[in-house]
C-alpha positions in Angstrom: -50.6 2.2 -38.7 -49.2 3.5 -35.3 -49.0 1.2 -32.4 -50.9 1.8 -29.3 -49.8 1.2 -25.9 -52.0 1.4 -22.7 -50.2 1.2 -19.3 -51.4 -0.6 -16.5 -50.4 0.9 -13.2 -51.0 -2.4 -11.4 -48.9 -4.3 -14.0 -46.1 -1.8 -13.6 -46.4 -2.1 -9.8 -46.2 -5.9 -10.0 -43.1 -5.7 -12.2 -41.3 -3.3 -9.8 -41.8 -5.9 -7.0 -40.9 -9.2 -9.1 -38.4 -11.5 -7.6 -36.1 -10.9 -10.6 -36.2 -7.1 -9.9 -35.4 -7.7 -6.3 -32.4 -9.9 -7.2 -31.1 -7.3 -9.7 -31.2 -4.6 -7.0 -29.3 -6.8 -4.5 -26.8 -7.5 -7.4 -26.3 -3.9 -7.8 -26.1 -3.3 -4.0 -23.4 -5.9 -3.8 -21.3 -4.3 -6.7 -21.5 -1.1 -4.9 -20.5 -2.7 -1.6 -17.4 -4.3 -3.3 -16.4 -0.8 -4.5 -17.1 0.7 -1.1 -14.8 -2.1 0.5 -12.1 -1.3 -1.9 -12.4 2.5 -1.1 -12.7 2.2 2.5 -9.7 3.9 4.7 -8.0 1.8 7.2 -6.4 3.7 10.2 -3.7 1.4 11.5 -3.2 3.5 14.5 -6.9 2.9 15.7 -7.7 0.2 18.4 -9.5 -1.9 15.8 -7.9 -1.2 12.3 -10.2 -2.5 9.5 -13.4 -2.5 11.5 -15.0 0.3 9.2 -14.0 -1.8 6.0 -15.5 -4.8 7.5 -18.7 -3.4 8.4 -20.3 -3.0 5.0 -23.8 -4.8 4.6 -26.3 -5.3 1.6 -29.9 -6.1 1.8 -32.9 -6.0 -0.6 -36.7 -5.9 -0.2 -39.6 -6.0 -2.6 -41.5 -3.1 -0.5 -39.1 -0.3 -0.6 -38.7 3.4 -1.7 -40.7 6.2 -0.4 -44.1 4.6 -1.2 -43.1 1.1 -0.4 -44.1 -0.1 -3.9 -40.9 -1.2 -5.4 -37.8 -3.5 -4.9 -34.8 -1.8 -3.6 -31.3 -2.7 -2.7 -29.6 -1.2 0.5 -25.9 -0.7 1.2 -25.0 0.5 4.6 -22.1 0.5 7.0 -22.7 -0.6 10.6 -19.8 1.1 12.2 -21.0 3.6 14.7 -18.6 6.2 13.3 -19.5 5.6 9.5 -21.3 9.0 9.2 -18.1 10.8 10.3 -16.1 8.8 7.7 -18.5 9.7 5.0 -19.2 13.3 5.8 -16.2 14.2 7.8 -16.1 16.4 10.9 -14.2 19.7 11.7 -11.0 17.9 12.3 -11.2 14.9 9.8 -11.8 15.5 6.1 -14.9 13.8 4.5 -14.0 10.6 2.6 -17.5 10.1 0.7 -16.9 6.4 0.5 -20.5 5.4 -0.2 -21.1 8.4 -2.6 -18.0 7.5 -4.6 -18.9 3.7 -4.5 -22.4 4.5 -5.9 -21.0 6.5 -8.7 -18.4 4.0 -9.7 -20.2 0.8 -8.9 -23.8 1.9 -9.8 -22.9 2.2 -13.4 -23.6 -1.4 -14.5 
């Protein structure tokens, strides 16, 4: 006899917001943060060398995503010039630190 399964949307929504799910998203974000710190460039000639590398943060919430219906983890860099390091400018090549960190650290 074939097994039957009836999905409960409410149950799936509760599962996606569980404290354990939020903790797992934070664990993954922290792993990505560790890789991002390792990949971060340091310009020894700048007035504050290592500021970009020291500006990585992680956070998680149970109400994230586009519909605010699931646990998510966030990784961000608070340096004001982080977007220029990530995407580059006409004079500085893009480093794609967060992209590469997510690719490498997000595997597990």
